[in-house]
Each structure stands twice: as structure tokens, then as C-alpha cells.
C-alpha positions as CSV (number, residue, x, y, z in Angstrom):
1,M,101.6,114.6,99.7
2,T,98.5,112.7,98.6
3,D,95.4,111.3,100.2
4,R,95.0,108.0,98.5
5,I,94.4,104.3,99.4
6,M,97.8,102.7,99.8
7,N,96.8,99.5,101.5
8,H,93.7,97.7,100.1
9,K,91.9,94.9,102.0
10,I,91.8,92.7,98.9
11,L,94.6,94.1,96.6
12,G,97.1,94.4,99.4
13,T,99.8,97.1,99.3
14,I,99.5,99.5,96.4
15,Q,102.6,101.4,95.3
16,P,101.8,103.6,92.3
17,E,104.5,105.4,90.5
18,L,103.8,109.0,91.1
19,V,104.7,111.5,88.4
20,P,104.7,115.3,88.5
21,F,102.3,117.5,86.6
22,R,101.1,121.1,86.8
23,W,97.7,122.2,88.2
24,N,97.2,125.9,87.7
25,G,100.9,126.4,87.6
26,E,101.6,124.4,90.8
27,I,103.4,121.1,90.6
28,I,101.5,118.2,92.1
29,H,101.8,114.4,91.7
30,G,99.5,111.7,90.4
31,A,99.8,108.0,89.6
32,E,100.8,107.7,85.9
33,G,97.8,106.5,84.0
34,E,95.1,107.2,86.6
35,S,92.5,109.8,85.7
36,L,93.2,113.5,86.3
37,A,90.0,113.6,88.4
38,A,91.4,110.9,90.7
39,A,94.8,112.5,90.9
40,L,93.3,115.9,91.7
41,L,91.0,114.4,94.4
42,A,94.0,112.7,95.9
43,N,95.7,116.0,96.1
44,G,92.7,117.6,97.9
45,I,91.5,119.5,94.9
46,R,87.7,119.4,94.7
47,T,86.9,122.5,92.5
48,L,88.0,121.7,88.9
49,R,86.3,124.8,87.4
50,R,83.8,127.6,88.1
51,H,80.5,127.9,86.3
52,E,80.8,130.3,83.4
53,K,77.8,132.4,84.4
54,D,77.4,132.4,88.2
55,G,81.0,131.4,89.3
56,K,79.8,128.6,91.5
57,P,82.4,125.8,92.0
58,R,82.1,122.7,89.8
59,G,83.8,119.4,90.3
60,I,83.4,115.7,89.6
61,Y,79.8,114.7,89.1
62,C,79.3,111.5,87.1
63,N,83.0,110.5,86.7
64,I,82.3,108.5,83.5
65,G,82.4,111.3,80.9
66,H,78.8,112.1,80.4
67,C,78.2,115.4,82.3
68,S,81.2,117.6,81.4
69,E,81.3,119.1,84.9
70,C,85.0,118.2,85.1
71,R,86.1,120.1,82.0
72,V,89.7,121.4,82.2
73,T,92.4,122.6,79.8
74,V,95.2,120.1,79.2
75,N,98.4,121.2,77.5
76,G,96.5,124.1,76.0
77,E,93.6,122.0,74.7
78,R,90.2,123.1,76.1
79,N,87.2,121.1,77.2
80,Q,89.1,117.9,78.3
81,R,87.2,115.8,80.8
82,A,89.4,115.2,83.8
83,C,87.6,111.9,84.5
84,L,88.6,110.5,81.1
85,T,92.1,112.0,80.8
86,P,95.0,109.9,82.1
87,V,97.8,111.5,84.1
88,E,101.1,111.9,82.2
89,K,104.4,113.1,83.5
90,G,104.8,116.8,82.9
91,M,101.3,117.6,81.6
92,D,100.0,121.1,82.2
93,V,96.4,121.2,83.5
94,E,94.4,124.4,84.2
95,Q,90.9,125.3,85.4
96,Q,88.7,126.4,82.6
97,T,86.5,129.5,82.8
98,E,85.4,130.0,79.2
99,L,82.1,128.7,77.7
100,P,82.7,125.4,76.0
101,H,81.2,126.5,72.7
102,L,80.3,130.0,71.5
103,V,76.9,130.6,70.2
104,K,76.9,131.8,66.6
105,G,77.1,135.6,66.5
106,D,78.1,135.8,70.2
107,D,81.6,137.4,70.5
108,A,81.4,137.8,74.3
109,H,83.7,135.6,76.4
110,V,83.1,135.1,80.1
């Protein structure tokens, strides 16, 4: 189901409680409280969004909340950083394709 460390050299056996959540409509599992980024990576998901202008895949870059490359929509709320958002049972997460902020006077959506 997931590709995660379950036996650590120093910490020993790790048995996280995995909870279901949705990624683009598909039910996957993550450890409750871990970052969405970590849970998505553990499920083999590397592309978290596509660039708004050229469509190139974007994923985790800094993993500390500075770069915004991991922006996703969580429970309908846009522009959430997957690296800072903890996994919760039943949350609904989707890839984001819209620009994060519209320029004044620009009505076009990508």
C-alpha cells in the first residue's frame, strides 16, 4: 500500500496509524498527523500540481513551506502547502491548476 520506513535503525519498529483520505477522488492512506507531502510521497505520488502556464509537473521542492511548489486544494480551500498540512482522516485533497492570485483586471483563468 505505501512505501515508507517501517523499521528504523535507531527508532526501531514504527507502526503509524494509517487513515484514509482522498487524492483527486481516489482513496489513499497516510499516517495521521504527518504532512500531506510525506503521505503522497509514500503513496508514490510525485506530481502534486502542474505549472499554470506551461503544464510542467511540480512537486515537493523545499518541504519547509517557503517555495509554494506543493500547493494543493484541501477540503475546497485553495493554495494549501502539502508540506505544512497534516493528514486528517477523510480529508479531500486535489491537484491545483489555477493561478494562486489573480492580477487586478485579469479575468482569465488557466
